[in-house]
Phi, psi and omega in degrees: 000141182226128177252116181276137172280171187302312184296317180296318178299317179295320176298317180299312181298321184269002183054046184295143175294346177287344179284109182286161177299321180298315179295316177300319180294320178297318180294315181296325184271350180289138179291318179230131176238128182243150171233124183289147172301333177296332177294322178292319177298314180298317178297319178299320177296316180295322177297315179299327179274356181080015181266354181218128179259094182201168174248134179303319181300324178293322180292319178293316178297326177297323177296312181296317182294327182279347182082011179287000000 
């Protein structure tokens, strides 16, 4: 089981170059990958502060689409 923190989840969604091959491999090979509800809350705070340009609905849909 693997629990992604907010930043890693955002990198995963955006296909960020900061996402290393090793990290991608760990995510791909994990039987269960989780994203905490706290990550959505944290992203909402960053959106509210203007530090993140995203829609909460897109972040939630990204969790569902990835199978996390």
